[in-house]
N, C-alpha and C positions, 0 to 999 in steps of 0.2 A: 663578338666578344664572348669569351668563354670563361665561366666561373665555376670550376669544380676541381678539387685537389687530387682526385683519384682517376688515373687513366683507364681503369677497368670499369668505370661507372657507366650507367646507361646514358648519362649526359654526354660522355665521351663518344659513345656510339652515335648519338645524335650529331655531334660535331663532325664526326667522320662522314656521315651521310650528307651533311650540308656542304662540306668541302668537296666531296665527290660531285655533288649536283652543280656547284658553282664552276668547277673545272669543266664538267660536261657542257655547261652553257657558254663556256668561253669567257666567263667573267673574271676580272682580276679582283683579288681580295687580300686582305691582311687579317690574320687571326691575332686578336689581343687575348692572350691566355694569361689571366691574372696570376695564377699560381706558377705556371711554367716561367713566366717573365720575372718572377720574384718581386712582384709589386708589393710595396710596403704601404698599407693603407693608413698607417698612423701618421699624424701630424707631429712635427717637432715645433719648437717655438719659432724657429726661423721660417719654416714652411708656412706657418699660420700668419706670420708678419708679412710675408711676400704675397700670400693669397689675396689680401685686400688691395694689392696693386696689380693683380692679374699675373703675377709672376710665380716662379717655382725654382727650387734648387734641385729638384728630383728629375733626372734625365728621362725617366720613363713617363712622367707627366708630360714633358715637352713632346716626346714621341707620340703619346696617345692623342694629344691635342692636334698635332699635325695630321695624324691618321683620321681623326673625326672631322677636321675641317676640309679634308679632301675626299671624303666618302660620299657616295650617293645613296647608300643603303646601310642599315645597321641591323645585324642579326645578333640577338642576345640569347645565349644558351646557358641556362642556370637551373639549379634545383630551387624548390621552394622549401625553406626551412622555417618551422614554426609559423606557417601561414603567411610568409612574407619573403622578400629577397634576403639572401645571405648577407652578413655583415660586410664581407669583402666587396661585394658589388655596391652596397650602399656607400661604403667609404670611397670607392672609385668615383662615384658621383660627387661626393663631398670634396674630394681632393683634386679631381681633374677638371671639373666644370668650373672654369675661371670666368670672372666678370671682366668684360671689356669688349668693345665693338669688334675686335679681331679675334675674339676668343669664343666662348659658348653662349654668353648672354650679357645683357645689360639690365640694370635695375632702373626702372622708371617710377614715376609717381603712382602709376597704376599697377605696378608689380614687375615681375621678371618678364623680359622679352628675349626670346631665344634667337640666336644667330646661326644655329646649325640647320638653317633652311636648305642647305646643300643636300642634306639627307632627306630624300624624297619619299622613302618607304622604310618601314621597320618591321621586324619580326621578333617576337619574344617567344622562345621555345623553352618551356619549363617542364619539370617533373616534380611530382609530389607524392608523399605517402597518403595524404588525404585525397579523397575523390574530388574531382573538379567541381561538382555541384556543391560540395561542402564549402570549398574555398569561395565560391561565388555567392552563396546564399547565407551561410552561417557565419562566415568569417569577415564579411564586409567587402570581399573582392578587392583586396589591397593591390594585387598586381595590375588589374585593369584600372581601377579608380585612382590609385595614387601613382603608381609607376608609369603607366601608359598615358592615361588621360590628364595627368597633372604634371609629373616631372618631365617626361619626354616631350610633352606638348609645350611646356614652358621653355624648353631648350630649342624649340623650333621644329621638332620631329612630329609631324601631324598624322601621318597615315601608317598606323601600326596595327599589325594583326598578332593575336596571341593564341598559341596552341599549348595546352597543358596535357601531359600524360599523367593522369591522376591514378591513385591506388597502386602505385608501382610495386610496393612491398609484397602485395598479394597477387600480382599479375603473373601470367604464364609466359613462357618463352615465346609461344605462338602469338600472344597479344602484343608483346614487345616488338616482335618482328613485323607485325602488322602496322604498328605505329611508325617504325623505321621506314617501311615501304611508303607510308603516307608522307613522311618527310621527304623521301626521294622524289615524290611527285609534285611537291610544292614548287611554285614558280617564284624564285627570289629576285 
């Protein structure tokens, strides 16, 4: 899943490295590109009414649900904006993650129980203006504590690794190339 509007961004370079690596490994994959797909993160009244029945009138939501239910891995490539996930990705979770045993989760007396257990491994590759240590220690580590250890875990995705390229605004071309080389060496 890719969440960045600008094709000349460093995030897009990360996406290209991931796609190249998956192709080299012989893995089949689908890219969910929220901006390129024209994903509309906003609810209308009908979408919200259907949500509580695990339904949607948005064809992209149906497509994304099918892709998620048949995937064995999830790779999320996104910037960190204001110390957290961008709104588009948050709204993807709000709008696409539908309640129902054949969908992404069920709600029980003890909380949310995820049904995306087909996704056996996950990777969250982020970039940020802030240094990674600042996100982890001064900002409460929202990506790891909320997104990975709570949201993804509640959806049934348990084994997730996070890699952040922090301090991107002041980084050098050489350091960015070094990070891209690291991405090329990851085993997805």
